[in-house]
C-alpha beads as a LAMMPS data file, in Angstrom:
LAMMPS data file: protein, C-alpha beads

181 atoms
180 bonds

1 atom types
1 bond types

-500.0 500.0 xlo xhi
-500.0 500.0 ylo yhi
-500.0 500.0 zlo zhi

Masses

1 110.0

Atoms # bond

1 1 1 -469.635 282.671 -435.591
2 1 1 -471.855 280.467 -433.576
3 1 1 -471.381 277.529 -436.130
4 1 1 -467.573 277.774 -435.640
5 1 1 -467.892 277.544 -431.846
6 1 1 -470.177 274.682 -431.990
7 1 1 -467.918 272.798 -434.477
8 1 1 -464.943 273.461 -432.270
9 1 1 -466.710 272.220 -429.239
10 1 1 -468.060 269.075 -431.074
11 1 1 -464.600 268.326 -432.390
12 1 1 -462.980 268.705 -429.014
13 1 1 -465.525 266.275 -427.546
14 1 1 -464.997 263.735 -430.280
15 1 1 -461.187 263.673 -429.477
16 1 1 -461.887 263.722 -425.682
17 1 1 -464.328 260.719 -426.210
18 1 1 -461.907 258.656 -428.057
19 1 1 -459.195 259.108 -425.724
20 1 1 -461.407 258.561 -422.542
21 1 1 -461.865 255.013 -423.223
22 1 1 -458.134 254.287 -422.905
23 1 1 -457.604 252.697 -419.679
24 1 1 -453.851 253.457 -419.781
25 1 1 -453.155 257.354 -419.734
26 1 1 -450.379 256.653 -421.908
27 1 1 -451.968 254.527 -424.685
28 1 1 -449.636 252.293 -426.942
29 1 1 -448.842 253.449 -430.556
30 1 1 -451.326 250.974 -431.712
31 1 1 -454.158 252.305 -429.739
32 1 1 -453.166 255.865 -430.798
33 1 1 -453.326 254.910 -434.349
34 1 1 -456.754 253.297 -434.170
35 1 1 -458.140 256.433 -432.460
36 1 1 -456.353 258.754 -435.206
37 1 1 -457.971 256.412 -437.851
38 1 1 -461.494 256.832 -436.327
39 1 1 -461.185 260.429 -436.155
40 1 1 -459.661 260.613 -439.880
41 1 1 -462.649 258.167 -441.015
42 1 1 -465.199 260.582 -439.531
43 1 1 -463.517 263.514 -441.294
44 1 1 -463.472 261.614 -444.609
45 1 1 -467.371 261.060 -444.498
46 1 1 -468.077 264.578 -443.713
47 1 1 -465.699 265.600 -446.484
48 1 1 -467.567 263.288 -448.882
49 1 1 -470.818 264.778 -447.811
50 1 1 -469.586 268.530 -448.028
51 1 1 -468.060 267.591 -451.528
52 1 1 -471.484 266.358 -452.630
53 1 1 -473.226 269.521 -451.595
54 1 1 -470.708 271.807 -453.440
55 1 1 -472.070 274.129 -456.073
56 1 1 -472.119 272.871 -459.580
57 1 1 -469.593 275.360 -460.570
58 1 1 -467.111 273.638 -458.335
59 1 1 -467.867 270.124 -459.745
60 1 1 -466.802 271.517 -463.148
61 1 1 -463.213 272.135 -461.765
62 1 1 -460.961 269.614 -463.489
63 1 1 -457.557 270.704 -462.760
64 1 1 -456.000 269.533 -459.484
65 1 1 -454.569 273.025 -458.638
66 1 1 -457.987 274.705 -459.206
67 1 1 -459.595 272.129 -456.786
68 1 1 -456.896 272.789 -454.145
69 1 1 -457.356 276.410 -454.471
70 1 1 -461.163 275.905 -453.871
71 1 1 -460.229 273.877 -450.787
72 1 1 -458.039 276.761 -449.376
73 1 1 -460.594 279.262 -450.087
74 1 1 -464.280 278.167 -450.192
75 1 1 -464.148 274.993 -448.269
76 1 1 -461.941 276.411 -445.548
77 1 1 -464.237 279.406 -445.227
78 1 1 -467.277 277.303 -444.954
79 1 1 -465.757 274.980 -442.125
80 1 1 -463.435 277.460 -440.274
81 1 1 -464.701 280.962 -441.259
82 1 1 -461.218 281.940 -442.650
83 1 1 -459.187 281.129 -445.772
84 1 1 -456.131 278.977 -445.612
85 1 1 -453.024 281.334 -445.408
86 1 1 -450.985 279.624 -448.188
87 1 1 -450.802 277.173 -450.923
88 1 1 -447.635 275.823 -452.415
89 1 1 -447.167 273.122 -455.140
90 1 1 -444.352 271.686 -457.227
91 1 1 -446.685 271.359 -460.191
92 1 1 -446.323 267.564 -460.112
93 1 1 -449.007 266.601 -457.727
94 1 1 -447.693 267.559 -454.329
95 1 1 -449.321 270.419 -452.576
96 1 1 -448.470 272.135 -449.180
97 1 1 -451.525 274.009 -447.350
98 1 1 -450.395 276.412 -444.587
99 1 1 -452.789 277.694 -441.923
100 1 1 -450.769 280.027 -439.430
101 1 1 -453.706 280.249 -437.013
102 1 1 -455.392 276.796 -437.395
103 1 1 -458.813 277.153 -435.491
104 1 1 -458.784 273.734 -433.696
105 1 1 -455.318 274.516 -432.326
106 1 1 -455.581 278.232 -431.413
107 1 1 -456.961 277.520 -427.896
108 1 1 -454.098 275.093 -427.084
109 1 1 -451.226 276.554 -425.027
110 1 1 -447.813 276.808 -426.818
111 1 1 -445.173 274.429 -425.753
112 1 1 -443.589 271.158 -426.803
113 1 1 -445.893 269.004 -424.711
114 1 1 -448.947 270.673 -426.511
115 1 1 -447.274 270.157 -429.920
116 1 1 -447.169 266.360 -429.262
117 1 1 -450.859 266.436 -428.583
118 1 1 -451.762 268.090 -431.896
119 1 1 -452.109 265.080 -434.156
120 1 1 -455.392 264.354 -432.423
121 1 1 -456.587 267.628 -433.431
122 1 1 -455.439 267.198 -436.902
123 1 1 -456.760 263.817 -437.962
124 1 1 -460.417 264.912 -438.634
125 1 1 -459.367 267.676 -440.808
126 1 1 -456.960 265.587 -442.915
127 1 1 -460.033 263.122 -443.341
128 1 1 -462.270 266.134 -444.262
129 1 1 -459.706 267.258 -447.075
130 1 1 -459.276 263.575 -448.349
131 1 1 -463.073 263.079 -448.379
132 1 1 -463.713 266.383 -450.407
133 1 1 -460.951 265.611 -452.823
134 1 1 -462.365 262.014 -453.285
135 1 1 -465.745 263.314 -454.147
136 1 1 -464.154 265.717 -456.659
137 1 1 -462.297 262.718 -458.225
138 1 1 -458.796 262.991 -456.855
139 1 1 -457.488 260.042 -454.893
140 1 1 -455.172 261.434 -452.350
141 1 1 -452.990 261.006 -449.286
142 1 1 -453.294 263.835 -446.742
143 1 1 -450.894 264.391 -443.847
144 1 1 -450.462 267.158 -441.361
145 1 1 -447.712 268.466 -439.153
146 1 1 -447.306 271.058 -436.595
147 1 1 -443.935 272.571 -435.498
148 1 1 -445.356 275.583 -433.573
149 1 1 -448.684 276.126 -432.225
150 1 1 -451.168 277.266 -433.626
151 1 1 -449.723 276.824 -437.121
152 1 1 -450.591 273.725 -439.168
153 1 1 -449.070 272.478 -442.431
154 1 1 -451.150 269.906 -444.617
155 1 1 -449.465 267.944 -447.426
156 1 1 -451.628 266.583 -450.149
157 1 1 -450.145 263.935 -452.584
158 1 1 -452.552 263.291 -455.654
159 1 1 -452.518 261.676 -458.911
160 1 1 -448.929 260.575 -460.017
161 1 1 -447.175 261.752 -456.811
162 1 1 -449.208 259.313 -454.788
163 1 1 -446.694 256.697 -453.506
164 1 1 -446.957 253.824 -455.713
165 1 1 -448.126 251.486 -452.826
166 1 1 -451.125 253.594 -452.222
167 1 1 -452.290 254.189 -455.874
168 1 1 -453.933 250.977 -456.174
169 1 1 -455.856 250.990 -452.795
170 1 1 -459.509 251.203 -452.705
171 1 1 -459.955 251.429 -448.902
172 1 1 -459.471 254.661 -447.043
173 1 1 -455.779 255.383 -446.420
174 1 1 -454.592 255.857 -442.702
175 1 1 -453.631 259.327 -441.529
176 1 1 -450.060 260.180 -441.024
177 1 1 -449.641 262.789 -438.465
178 1 1 -446.316 264.014 -437.385
179 1 1 -444.456 266.744 -435.466
180 1 1 -442.686 268.542 -438.219
181 1 1 -440.890 267.180 -441.149

Bonds

1 1 1 2
2 1 2 3
3 1 3 4
4 1 4 5
5 1 5 6
6 1 6 7
7 1 7 8
8 1 8 9
9 1 9 10
10 1 10 11
11 1 11 12
12 1 12 13
13 1 13 14
14 1 14 15
15 1 15 16
16 1 16 17
17 1 17 18
18 1 18 19
19 1 19 20
20 1 20 21
21 1 21 22
22 1 22 23
23 1 23 24
24 1 24 25
25 1 25 26
26 1 26 27
27 1 27 28
28 1 28 29
29 1 29 30
30 1 30 31
31 1 31 32
32 1 32 33
33 1 33 34
34 1 34 35
35 1 35 36
36 1 36 37
37 1 37 38
38 1 38 39
39 1 39 40
40 1 40 41
41 1 41 42
42 1 42 43
43 1 43 44
44 1 44 45
45 1 45 46
46 1 46 47
47 1 47 48
48 1 48 49
49 1 49 50
50 1 50 51
51 1 51 52
52 1 52 53
53 1 53 54
54 1 54 55
55 1 55 56
56 1 56 57
57 1 57 58
58 1 58 59
59 1 59 60
60 1 60 61
61 1 61 62
62 1 62 63
63 1 63 64
64 1 64 65
65 1 65 66
66 1 66 67
67 1 67 68
68 1 68 69
69 1 69 70
70 1 70 71
71 1 71 72
72 1 72 73
73 1 73 74
74 1 74 75
75 1 75 76
76 1 76 77
77 1 77 78
78 1 78 79
79 1 79 80
80 1 80 81
81 1 81 82
82 1 82 83
83 1 83 84
84 1 84 85
85 1 85 86
86 1 86 87
87 1 87 88
88 1 88 89
89 1 89 90
90 1 90 91
91 1 91 92
92 1 92 93
93 1 93 94
94 1 94 95
95 1 95 96
96 1 96 97
97 1 97 98
98 1 98 99
99 1 99 100
100 1 100 101
101 1 101 102
102 1 102 103
103 1 103 104
104 1 104 105
105 1 105 106
106 1 106 107
107 1 107 108
108 1 108 109
109 1 109 110
110 1 110 111
111 1 111 112
112 1 112 113
113 1 113 114
114 1 114 115
115 1 115 116
116 1 116 117
117 1 117 118
118 1 118 119
119 1 119 120
120 1 120 121
121 1 121 122
122 1 122 123
123 1 123 124
124 1 124 125
125 1 125 126
126 1 126 127
127 1 127 128
128 1 128 129
129 1 129 130
130 1 130 131
131 1 131 132
132 1 132 133
133 1 133 134
134 1 134 135
135 1 135 136
136 1 136 137
137 1 137 138
138 1 138 139
139 1 139 140
140 1 140 141
141 1 141 142
142 1 142 143
143 1 143 144
144 1 144 145
145 1 145 146
146 1 146 147
147 1 147 148
148 1 148 149
149 1 149 150
150 1 150 151
151 1 151 152
152 1 152 153
153 1 153 154
154 1 154 155
155 1 155 156
156 1 156 157
157 1 157 158
158 1 158 159
159 1 159 160
160 1 160 161
161 1 161 162
162 1 162 163
163 1 163 164
164 1 164 165
165 1 165 166
166 1 166 167
167 1 167 168
168 1 168 169
169 1 169 170
170 1 170 171
171 1 171 172
172 1 172 173
173 1 173 174
174 1 174 175
175 1 175 176
176 1 176 177
177 1 177 178
178 1 178 179
179 1 179 180
180 1 180 181
C-alpha cells in the first residue's frame, strides 16, 4: 500500500516538474510533445529494468498473447497493486488493455477539462509497457486514451501489426496519447 502511494506521489511530481518549466501556461504542441516523450522515455527505462528482474518462468513465455496476459496480471499488480480489467485482441498482433480504475487517474476529478490533461498521466505508463515488452523481445507501439475518468485504454501493436514505418526503427518510438479513438 505504501509503495503504491509513494509511486503515485513520485509520478505526480514528475509530471508537475516537467510542466512547471514551461513559461507559457499553455505550451505549444511541440513543447507538450517533448514533455510527453520525456515521461515516456523514463517509463521505457523503468519497464526495461522491471523486465530484466522478472522471474525466469516469465522469460520463457514466447507467445505474444501470453506475454500480454502477464503484463495485465503480474506486472500490473507489481506496479499498481491491482490487475488490469480486460485484455482484448484481434489475434493478429493488436491488443487493447482496459483499466476501468487506472490508479494514476483515480484522484483526478471528472469533467472534459480533466480528460484533456490525462495524456500527461499516461505517457510514463505507455513507456513502462513498451520497455517491458522490449525486454521480453517484442518491439511494439503503445498508445493510450481516456474517454471518461478514471478509465484508461491502452493499445499495443506488436509484430506484423506494427505500422510498416515503425518496424525498422531502432530508436524509441514517440508516445501517441489521445482523447478517445
